[in-house]
C-alpha positions, 0 to 999 in steps of 0.5 A: 381032155383039154390041152389048154387047161391044167388037170386040176381045172378038168378034174373040177370041170368033170366033177361040176358036170356030174354034180349038175347031172346028179342035180338035174336028175333029182329034181326031175325025179322030184317032179315026176313023183310030185306029179303022179302022186295024187292023194285022195280027197280028204286024206291029209297025211300031215299033222293037224294045224291046231291039236286036239284037246286032251282031258284031264282023264287022259293022264293025272300029270296032265293036270295041275290043281291051283290055289285060290291065290293062283286063280286070282293071279292067273285071272289078273294076268289074263285080264292084263292080254290085249284083245286086239 
């Protein structure tokens, strides 16, 4: 191809050009998909920011009975958390 550069550099240049071409085509495809995809207003497909709270009736393993000493220790711990 080029008489002044070795074969290894020509191969490296070809690989670099192919990688750049693939990157540009991928970027163009991604931008085209983003531009053509218009979700309906109110149709949010992501996860909820704050999940809904489960009730204790959902599953018995999601509820823990505390002793009175544990409840007092927990209340004391909560009081130590600064509100600001």
